[in-house]
KOLVOSE-756009 format. One line per field, with one value per atom (N, C-alpha, C): residue number from 1; residue in one letter; atom name; x, y, z. Coordinates in Angstrom, 1 decimal, always signed. Example, Ala and Ser with C-alpha at 12.3 -4.5 7.8 and 13.67 -1.06 7.14 Angstrom:
BEGIN
seq = [1|1|1|2|2|2];
type = [A|A|A|S|S|S];
atom = [N|CA|C|N|CA|C];
u = [+13.2|+12.3|+13.2|+12.8|+13.7|+12.9];
v = [-5.7|-4.5|-3.3|-2.2|-1.1|+0.0];
w = [+7.8|+7.8|+7.8|+7.1|+7.1|+7.9];
This chain:
BEGIN
seq = [1|1|1|2|2|2|3|3|3|4|4|4|5|5|5|6|6|6|7|7|7|8|8|8|9|9|9|10|10|10|11|11|11|12|12|12|13|13|13|14|14|14|15|15|15|16|16|16|17|17|17|18|18|18|19|19|19|20|20|20|21|21|21|22|22|22|23|23|23|24|24|24|25|25|25|26|26|26|27|27|27|28|28|28|29|29|29|30|30|30|31|31|31|32|32|32|33|33|33|34|34|34|35|35|35|36|36|36|37|37|37|38|38|38|39|39|39|40|40|40|41|41|41|42|42|42|43|43|43|44|44|44|45|45|45|46|46|46|47|47|47|48|48|48|49|49|49|50|50|50|51|51|51|52|52|52|53|53|53|54|54|54|55|55|55|56|56|56|57|57|57|58|58|58|59|59|59|60|60|60|61|61|61|62|62|62|63|63|63|64|64|64|65|65|65|66|66|66|67|67|67|68|68|68|69|69|69|70|70|70|71|71|71|72|72|72|73|73|73|74|74|74|75|75|75];
type = [M|M|M|A|A|A|T|T|T|T|T|T|T|T|T|T|T|T|I|I|I|R|R|R|L|L|L|P|P|P|E|E|E|E|E|E|L|L|L|K|K|K|A|A|A|R|R|R|I|I|I|A|A|A|S|S|S|A|A|A|A|A|A|E|E|E|R|R|R|A|A|A|G|G|G|K|K|K|T|T|T|T|T|T|H|H|H|S|S|S|F|F|F|I|I|I|L|L|L|E|E|E|A|A|A|I|I|I|T|T|T|E|E|E|K|K|K|A|A|A|E|E|E|L|L|L|E|E|E|E|E|E|Q|Q|Q|R|R|R|A|A|A|G|G|G|F|F|F|D|D|D|A|A|A|E|E|E|A|A|A|D|D|D|A|A|A|R|R|R|F|F|F|A|A|A|K|K|K|I|I|I|V|V|V|E|E|E|S|S|S|G|G|G|K|K|K|T|T|T|I|I|I|P|P|P|W|W|W|G|G|G|D|D|D|M|M|M|R|R|R|H|H|H|Y|Y|Y];
atom = [N|CA|C|N|CA|C|N|CA|C|N|CA|C|N|CA|C|N|CA|C|N|CA|C|N|CA|C|N|CA|C|N|CA|C|N|CA|C|N|CA|C|N|CA|C|N|CA|C|N|CA|C|N|CA|C|N|CA|C|N|CA|C|N|CA|C|N|CA|C|N|CA|C|N|CA|C|N|CA|C|N|CA|C|N|CA|C|N|CA|C|N|CA|C|N|CA|C|N|CA|C|N|CA|C|N|CA|C|N|CA|C|N|CA|C|N|CA|C|N|CA|C|N|CA|C|N|CA|C|N|CA|C|N|CA|C|N|CA|C|N|CA|C|N|CA|C|N|CA|C|N|CA|C|N|CA|C|N|CA|C|N|CA|C|N|CA|C|N|CA|C|N|CA|C|N|CA|C|N|CA|C|N|CA|C|N|CA|C|N|CA|C|N|CA|C|N|CA|C|N|CA|C|N|CA|C|N|CA|C|N|CA|C|N|CA|C|N|CA|C|N|CA|C|N|CA|C|N|CA|C|N|CA|C|N|CA|C|N|CA|C|N|CA|C|N|CA|C|N|CA|C|N|CA|C|N|CA|C|N|CA|C];
u = [+127.4|+128.5|+128.7|+129.0|+129.2|+130.6|+130.6|+131.9|+132.0|+133.2|+133.4|+133.5|+132.8|+132.8|+133.1|+134.0|+134.3|+133.7|+133.0|+132.4|+133.0|+133.1|+133.6|+132.3|+132.1|+130.9|+131.4|+130.7|+131.0|+130.7|+131.5|+131.3|+129.9|+129.3|+127.9|+127.0|+127.1|+126.2|+126.5|+127.7|+128.1|+127.4|+127.5|+126.8|+125.3|+124.7|+123.3|+122.9|+123.6|+123.3|+123.5|+124.5|+124.7|+123.6|+123.2|+122.1|+120.7|+120.5|+119.2|+119.3|+120.4|+120.5|+120.3|+120.8|+120.6|+119.2|+118.5|+117.1|+116.2|+116.7|+116.0|+116.4|+117.3|+117.8|+118.6|+119.3|+120.1|+121.5|+122.4|+123.8|+123.8|+124.9|+125.1|+125.2|+125.9|+126.0|+124.7|+123.8|+122.5|+121.6|+121.7|+120.9|+121.3|+122.6|+123.1|+122.7|+122.8|+122.4|+120.9|+120.1|+118.6|+118.3|+119.0|+118.8|+119.2|+120.3|+120.7|+119.8|+119.3|+118.4|+117.1|+116.5|+115.3|+115.4|+116.5|+116.7|+116.8|+117.5|+117.7|+116.3|+115.5|+114.2|+113.3|+113.4|+112.6|+112.9|+114.2|+114.6|+114.2|+114.2|+113.8|+112.3|+111.5|+110.1|+109.8|+110.6|+110.4|+110.7|+111.7|+112.1|+111.0|+110.4|+109.3|+108.1|+107.8|+106.7|+106.9|+108.1|+108.4|+108.3|+108.7|+108.6|+107.2|+106.4|+104.9|+104.2|+104.6|+104.0|+104.4|+105.6|+106.1|+105.3|+105.2|+104.5|+103.0|+102.4|+101.0|+100.8|+101.7|+101.7|+101.9|+102.8|+103.0|+101.8|+101.1|+99.8|+98.8|+98.7|+97.7|+98.1|+99.4|+99.8|+99.5|+99.7|+99.5|+98.0|+97.2|+95.8|+95.0|+95.5|+94.7|+93.5|+93.3|+92.1|+92.4|+91.6|+91.7|+90.3|+90.2|+88.9|+89.1|+88.2|+88.3|+88.4|+89.2|+89.3|+88.0|+87.1|+85.8|+85.0|+85.0|+84.3|+84.9|+86.2|+86.9|+86.7|+86.7|+86.5|+85.1|+84.1|+82.7|+82.5|+83.4|+83.3|+83.6];
v = [-21.8|-22.4|-22.1|-23.0|-22.8|-22.2|-21.4|-20.9|-21.2|-21.0|-21.3|-20.0|-20.0|-18.9|-19.4|-18.8|-19.3|-18.4|-19.0|-18.3|-18.9|-18.1|-18.5|-18.6|-19.7|-19.9|-20.2|-19.6|-19.9|-21.4|-22.1|-23.5|-23.9|-23.0|-23.3|-23.3|-22.3|-22.3|-23.4|-23.8|-24.9|-26.2|-26.4|-27.6|-27.6|-26.4|-26.3|-26.6|-26.1|-26.3|-27.8|-28.5|-29.9|-30.7|-30.3|-31.0|-30.9|-29.6|-29.3|-30.1|-30.1|-30.7|-32.2|-32.8|-34.2|-34.6|-33.7|-33.9|-33.8|-32.9|-32.7|-33.8|-34.6|-35.6|-35.1|-34.0|-33.3|-33.2|-33.0|-32.7|-31.3|-31.0|-29.7|-28.7|-29.0|-28.2|-27.8|-28.8|-28.5|-27.7|-28.0|-27.2|-25.8|-25.5|-24.1|-23.4|-24.1|-23.5|-23.2|-24.1|-23.8|-22.7|-22.6|-21.4|-20.1|-20.1|-18.8|-18.5|-19.5|-19.3|-18.7|-19.3|-18.8|-17.4|-17.1|-15.7|-14.7|-15.1|-14.2|-14.0|-15.0|-14.9|-14.0|-14.2|-13.4|-11.9|-11.6|-10.2|-9.6|-10.5|-10.0|-9.7|-10.6|-10.3|-9.1|-8.9|-7.6|-6.4|-6.5|-5.3|-5.1|-6.1|-5.9|-5.3|-5.8|-5.3|-3.8|-3.4|-2.0|-1.2|-1.7|-0.9|-0.7|-1.8|-1.7|-0.7|-0.7|+0.2|+1.6|+1.9|+3.2|+3.7|+2.8|+3.2|+3.5|+2.7|+3.0|+4.3|+4.5|+5.8|+7.0|+6.9|+8.0|+8.2|+7.2|+7.3|+8.0|+7.7|+8.3|+9.8|+10.1|+11.5|+12.3|+11.7|+12.3|+12.6|+11.6|+11.7|+12.4|+12.3|+12.9|+12.1|+10.9|+10.1|+9.2|+9.4|+8.6|+8.3|+7.4|+7.0|+7.3|+8.0|+8.3|+6.9|+6.9|+5.7|+5.2|+6.1|+5.7|+4.9|+5.4|+4.7|+3.4|+3.3|+2.1|+1.1|+1.5|+0.6|+0.0|+0.7|+0.2|-0.7|-0.6|-1.3|-2.8];
w = [+191.7|+192.2|+193.7|+194.5|+195.9|+196.2|+197.2|+197.7|+199.2|+199.7|+201.1|+201.9|+203.0|+203.9|+205.3|+206.0|+207.3|+208.4|+209.3|+210.4|+211.7|+212.7|+214.0|+214.9|+215.5|+216.4|+217.8|+218.7|+220.1|+220.3|+221.2|+221.4|+221.8|+222.6|+223.1|+221.9|+221.0|+219.9|+218.9|+218.7|+217.9|+218.4|+219.7|+220.3|+220.1|+220.3|+220.1|+218.7|+217.8|+216.3|+216.0|+216.5|+216.3|+216.9|+218.1|+218.7|+218.0|+217.5|+216.8|+215.4|+214.8|+213.5|+213.6|+214.7|+214.9|+215.2|+216.0|+216.2|+214.9|+214.1|+212.8|+211.7|+212.1|+211.1|+209.9|+210.2|+209.2|+209.6|+208.6|+209.0|+209.5|+210.3|+210.8|+209.6|+208.6|+207.4|+206.8|+206.5|+205.9|+206.9|+208.2|+209.1|+209.1|+209.1|+209.1|+207.8|+206.6|+205.3|+205.3|+205.9|+205.9|+206.8|+207.9|+208.9|+208.2|+207.5|+206.9|+205.7|+205.0|+203.9|+204.4|+205.5|+206.1|+206.6|+207.2|+207.7|+206.6|+205.5|+204.3|+203.7|+203.6|+203.0|+203.8|+205.2|+206.1|+205.9|+205.8|+205.7|+204.3|+203.3|+202.0|+202.0|+202.7|+202.8|+203.6|+204.6|+205.4|+204.6|+203.8|+203.0|+201.9|+201.4|+200.5|+201.1|+202.4|+203.1|+203.4|+203.8|+204.1|+202.9|+201.7|+200.5|+200.1|+200.3|+200.0|+200.9|+202.2|+203.1|+202.8|+202.5|+202.1|+200.8|+199.8|+198.6|+198.9|+199.7|+200.1|+200.9|+201.8|+202.6|+201.7|+200.7|+199.8|+199.0|+198.6|+197.8|+198.7|+199.9|+200.8|+201.0|+201.2|+201.3|+200.0|+198.9|+197.6|+197.4|+197.6|+197.3|+198.4|+199.6|+200.8|+201.2|+200.5|+200.8|+202.0|+203.0|+204.2|+204.7|+205.6|+206.3|+207.8|+208.4|+209.8|+210.6|+211.7|+212.4|+213.0|+213.4|+213.9|+212.9|+211.7|+210.6|+210.3|+210.3|+210.0|+211.1|+212.3|+213.4|+213.4|+213.0|+212.9|+211.7|+210.7|+209.5|+209.8];
């Protein structure tokens, strides 16, 4: 179910959004929704990446298994 959220936009940004939405053939509303959705998905992906990196680093610390940079570079 959709809910209403009010945001205050500077006039310049509002005009930029309206112009970009028109160029994209979208309503301002749908353009803003897509932009917010894309940003949320990007942050979720980043959080997943960070969690994966932390888990892999913890595994390296736990196992002590590493490859010297010189060997990796020549690989």
